[in-house]
C-alpha positions as CSV (number, residue, x, y, z in Angstrom):
1,M,7.2,-24.2,-11.0
2,A,8.8,-20.8,-10.3
3,E,9.6,-18.7,-7.3
4,C,7.9,-15.4,-6.8
5,K,10.2,-12.8,-5.3
6,V,7.9,-9.9,-4.6
7,C,7.5,-10.4,-0.8
8,F,8.9,-12.4,2.0
9,R,6.6,-15.4,1.2
10,H,8.6,-16.3,-1.9
11,C,5.8,-18.5,-3.1
12,E,6.7,-21.5,-5.3
13,I,4.0,-21.3,-7.9
14,P,3.2,-24.2,-10.3
15,E,2.6,-23.6,-13.9
16,G,-0.8,-22.0,-14.2
17,G,-1.1,-21.7,-10.5
18,I,-1.7,-18.7,-8.3
19,G,0.4,-17.4,-5.3
20,F,-0.8,-16.5,-1.8
21,C,-1.8,-13.0,-2.9
22,G,-4.2,-14.3,-5.5
23,A,-2.7,-12.2,-8.2
24,R,0.6,-13.6,-9.3
25,T,0.9,-16.7,-11.5
26,C,3.4,-18.8,-13.4
27,R,3.4,-18.8,-17.1
28,E,6.0,-20.7,-19.2
29,G,8.2,-21.1,-16.1
30,K,8.2,-17.4,-15.2
31,V,6.2,-15.5,-12.5
32,T,4.1,-12.7,-13.8
33,A,1.2,-10.5,-12.6
34,A,-2.1,-12.2,-13.5
35,N,-3.9,-9.0,-12.5
36,Y,-1.9,-6.8,-14.9
37,G,-4.2,-4.0,-16.0
38,R,-7.2,-5.7,-14.5
39,V,-9.1,-2.8,-12.9
40,T,-11.8,-3.3,-10.3
41,S,-12.0,0.3,-9.1
42,L,-11.5,3.6,-10.8
43,A,-12.4,7.1,-9.3
44,L,-11.3,10.7,-9.1
45,D,-10.6,11.2,-5.4
46,P,-9.4,14.1,-3.2
47,I,-5.7,13.6,-2.5
48,E,-6.5,13.7,1.2
49,K,-8.5,10.5,0.9
50,K,-5.4,8.4,0.2
51,P,-4.6,9.8,2.9
52,L,-2.0,12.3,1.9
53,S,-2.2,15.5,3.9
54,R,1.0,17.2,2.9
55,F,1.4,16.3,-0.8
56,H,-0.4,18.8,-3.0
57,P,-3.3,19.3,-0.6
58,G,-6.6,20.4,-2.2
59,S,-5.9,18.5,-5.4
60,W,-7.5,15.5,-6.9
61,I,-6.1,12.3,-8.2
62,V,-7.3,9.4,-10.5
63,S,-7.3,6.4,-8.2
64,V,-7.1,2.9,-9.6
65,G,-7.2,-0.6,-8.0
66,S,-7.0,-4.2,-9.1
67,Y,-7.5,-7.3,-7.0
68,G,-5.5,-9.4,-4.5
69,C,-3.3,-8.8,-1.5
70,N,-0.3,-10.4,0.2
71,L,-1.6,-9.8,3.8
72,R,-4.7,-11.2,5.5
73,C,-6.0,-8.3,7.7
74,P,-9.3,-9.6,9.2
75,F,-10.6,-6.1,9.3
76,C,-9.9,-5.2,5.7
77,Q,-12.0,-2.3,4.5
78,N,-11.6,-3.3,0.8
79,H,-12.0,-7.0,1.3
80,Q,-14.3,-7.2,-1.8
81,I,-11.2,-6.7,-4.0
82,S,-8.4,-7.8,-1.7
83,W,-8.5,-11.4,-0.5
84,S,-12.1,-12.6,-0.2
85,A,-13.6,-15.2,-2.6
86,E,-15.4,-12.2,-4.3
87,A,-12.0,-10.5,-4.8
88,F,-10.4,-13.5,-6.5
89,S,-13.4,-13.9,-8.9
90,F,-12.2,-10.6,-10.5
91,A,-9.5,-12.7,-12.2
92,D,-12.1,-13.5,-14.8
93,T,-14.3,-10.4,-14.7
94,A,-12.2,-7.3,-14.1
95,E,-12.0,-4.9,-17.0
96,Y,-8.6,-4.6,-18.7
97,I,-7.2,-1.1,-19.0
98,P,-3.8,-0.9,-20.5
99,P,-1.2,1.6,-19.2
100,E,-1.7,3.8,-22.2
101,E,-5.4,4.1,-21.7
102,L,-5.1,4.8,-18.0
103,A,-2.6,7.6,-18.8
104,Q,-5.1,9.1,-21.2
105,I,-7.8,9.0,-18.5
106,A,-5.5,10.8,-16.2
107,V,-4.7,13.5,-18.7
108,S,-8.4,13.9,-19.6
109,C,-9.1,14.7,-16.0
110,R,-6.6,17.5,-15.7
111,N,-9.3,20.1,-16.1
112,R,-11.0,18.7,-13.0
113,G,-8.0,19.3,-10.9
114,N,-6.3,15.9,-11.4
115,I,-2.6,15.8,-10.7
116,G,-1.9,12.2,-11.7
117,V,-2.6,8.6,-10.7
118,A,-2.8,6.8,-7.3
119,F,-2.4,3.1,-7.2
120,T,-4.6,2.1,-4.3
121,Y,-7.6,0.2,-3.0
122,N,-6.0,-3.3,-3.2
123,E,-2.3,-3.9,-2.7
124,P,-0.5,-2.4,-5.8
125,L,2.9,-4.0,-5.1
126,I,1.7,-7.5,-6.0
127,G,1.1,-6.1,-9.5
128,Y,4.1,-3.7,-9.5
129,E,4.7,-4.3,-13.2
130,Y,1.5,-2.4,-14.1
131,V,2.4,0.3,-11.6
132,R,5.8,0.7,-13.2
133,D,4.6,0.7,-16.8
134,T,1.8,3.2,-16.2
135,A,3.8,5.5,-13.9
136,K,6.4,5.9,-16.6
137,L,3.7,7.2,-19.0
138,I,2.2,9.5,-16.3
139,H,5.6,11.1,-15.7
140,E,6.0,11.7,-19.4
141,Q,2.8,13.7,-19.2
142,G,4.3,15.9,-16.4
143,M,2.0,14.4,-13.8
144,Y,2.5,12.7,-10.4
145,N,2.3,9.0,-9.3
146,V,1.1,8.0,-5.8
147,M,1.1,4.6,-4.2
148,V,-1.0,3.5,-1.2
149,T,0.6,0.3,0.0
150,N,1.2,-2.1,2.9
151,G,4.9,-2.0,2.2
152,T,5.3,-5.7,2.1
153,A,7.8,-6.1,-0.7
154,E,11.4,-6.9,-1.3
155,P,13.9,-4.1,-2.0
156,E,14.3,-5.1,-5.6
157,V,10.6,-4.3,-6.2
158,L,10.9,-0.9,-4.6
159,R,14.0,-0.1,-6.6
160,E,12.1,-0.7,-9.9
161,L,9.3,1.7,-8.8
162,I,11.2,4.5,-7.1
163,P,12.1,6.4,-10.2
164,Y,8.5,6.9,-11.0
165,I,6.8,7.3,-7.6
166,D,6.4,10.8,-6.2
167,A,4.5,10.0,-3.0
168,M,3.4,7.0,-0.9
169,N,1.1,6.4,2.0
170,I,2.4,3.2,3.7
171,D,0.6,1.3,6.3
172,L,2.6,0.7,9.5
173,K,-0.1,-1.4,11.0
174,G,1.4,-2.0,14.4
175,F,4.8,-2.3,16.0
176,T,5.0,-5.8,17.4
177,D,5.9,-9.0,15.5
178,L,3.1,-10.8,17.3
179,Y,0.5,-8.5,15.7
180,Y,2.0,-8.7,12.2
181,N,2.7,-12.4,12.2
182,E,-0.4,-13.8,13.9
183,L,-3.2,-11.4,13.0
184,L,-2.1,-10.1,9.6
185,H,0.1,-13.0,8.4
186,G,2.7,-10.4,7.5
187,N,6.3,-9.4,8.3
188,R,7.0,-6.2,10.3
189,Q,10.7,-6.1,9.5
190,M,10.0,-6.1,5.8
191,V,7.6,-3.2,6.1
192,M,10.1,-1.3,8.3
193,D,12.9,-1.9,5.7
194,F,10.6,-0.7,2.9
195,I,9.7,2.5,4.8
196,T,13.4,3.1,5.6
197,E,14.3,3.1,2.0
198,A,11.1,4.8,0.6
199,V,11.6,7.9,2.8
200,R,15.0,8.4,1.1
201,H,13.5,8.8,-2.3
202,C,10.0,10.3,-2.2
203,H,7.3,11.9,0.0
204,V,6.0,9.4,2.5
205,E,3.1,9.5,4.9
206,L,2.3,6.6,7.3
207,T,-1.0,5.2,8.5
208,T,-1.8,3.1,11.6
209,L,-5.3,1.7,12.2
210,I,-5.9,1.4,15.9
211,V,-7.6,-1.9,16.7
212,P,-8.9,-2.3,20.3
213,G,-7.0,-4.9,22.3
214,E,-4.4,-5.4,19.5
215,N,-2.2,-2.3,18.9
216,D,-3.8,0.4,21.0
217,S,-1.3,0.8,23.9
218,E,0.6,4.0,24.6
219,D,3.8,2.0,25.0
220,E,3.5,0.6,21.5
221,M,2.8,4.0,20.0
222,R,5.8,5.5,21.8
223,A,8.0,2.7,20.4
224,M,6.6,3.2,16.9
225,T,7.1,6.9,16.9
226,E,10.5,6.7,18.4
227,W,11.5,4.5,15.4
228,I,9.8,6.8,12.9
229,S,11.5,9.9,14.3
230,S,14.9,8.2,13.7
231,L,14.5,7.8,10.0
232,T,16.9,9.6,7.7
233,D,17.1,10.8,4.1
234,S,19.5,9.7,1.4
235,E,22.2,12.0,2.8
236,G,21.8,10.7,6.4
237,K,19.9,13.7,7.7
238,T,17.2,12.9,10.2
239,I,13.8,13.6,8.7
240,G,11.7,11.3,10.9
241,P,10.0,14.0,13.0
242,D,8.6,15.5,9.8
243,I,7.1,12.3,8.4
244,P,3.2,12.6,8.7
245,L,1.4,9.9,10.7
246,H,-2.3,9.2,10.3
247,I,-3.9,7.5,13.2
248,S,-7.2,5.9,12.2
249,R,-10.2,4.6,14.1
250,F,-11.2,0.9,13.6
251,F,-14.7,-0.1,12.8
252,P,-15.9,-3.8,13.0
253,K,-15.9,-5.3,9.5
254,F,-15.3,-8.4,7.4
255,H,-13.8,-11.1,9.7
256,M,-13.4,-8.9,12.8
257,T,-16.8,-8.1,14.3
258,D,-16.0,-9.3,17.8
259,R,-15.2,-5.9,19.2
260,R,-16.5,-2.4,19.1
261,A,-15.2,0.6,17.2
262,T,-12.1,2.2,18.7
263,D,-13.0,4.7,21.4
264,V,-12.5,8.2,19.8
265,R,-10.9,9.3,23.0
266,Q,-8.2,6.6,22.7
267,V,-7.4,7.7,19.1
268,Y,-7.0,11.3,20.3
269,R,-4.9,10.2,23.2
270,L,-2.6,8.1,21.0
271,A,-2.3,11.1,18.7
272,E,-1.1,13.1,21.6
273,V,1.5,10.4,22.4
274,A,2.7,10.5,18.8
275,R,3.1,14.2,18.9
276,E,5.7,13.8,21.6
277,R,8.1,12.9,18.7
278,L,6.3,13.7,15.4
279,R,5.3,17.1,14.1
280,W,2.5,16.1,11.8
281,V,0.0,13.7,13.3
282,Y,-3.6,13.4,11.9
283,T,-6.6,11.5,13.2
284,G,-9.0,9.7,10.9
285,N,-12.5,8.1,10.9
286,C,-13.3,10.1,14.0
């Protein structure tokens, strides 16, 4: 039995067992990433698809994903590789790509406009060791590392990754504890702390998916953007108003098919509210 210290859950994992995320295990009394190098998705994507709108726009990036997630969003767009039964079956079937090989793939795609590697699709933090080891090699090649994450990790995990990560898109899924705790089985404060530290070290953009009846009020958007606008850099300078926010439209999917897609007019209205405090606000899936 060993304690996993990646996120707030601190799962006690028995020898040979698997944690809540489905991707961390206990081997010889030590917690390790069972999904290390196990790749379920690999593509060359536009950087804007991450989404990152203000980090090398117009470029492309090799995007890689594994399996598992430490949240339980019922509307997950990538449930096939995140926390469904199908996702956890990849423990036995996903192709193994070592860090050196992934770095070679990234370099080979340079002539197609590739600027580096994005760790995305599933939650990369639950396999942070693979992110760290690969990102080191990518930097050695003079290329960039991007992480698309839910931000649910302890500060120690972030500190291991920060030297090698150039940009992040972090989900700030809502701004109430009720939403995070009951619907997502997450921890809002941990995400806020993660964002607060991340913006001090690298380029950060945020994404909020607007789910009808859950996190779609103007009051919640005002509270969220007021907090974002207060964020500071490593020298204490306020940089929050310049942090890009992507406001995305929800579509019924996975375990949440009991409501319609978000009204486009509501997405645009919430974007207007966000612009009261933030300079760079984008709408998605509209």
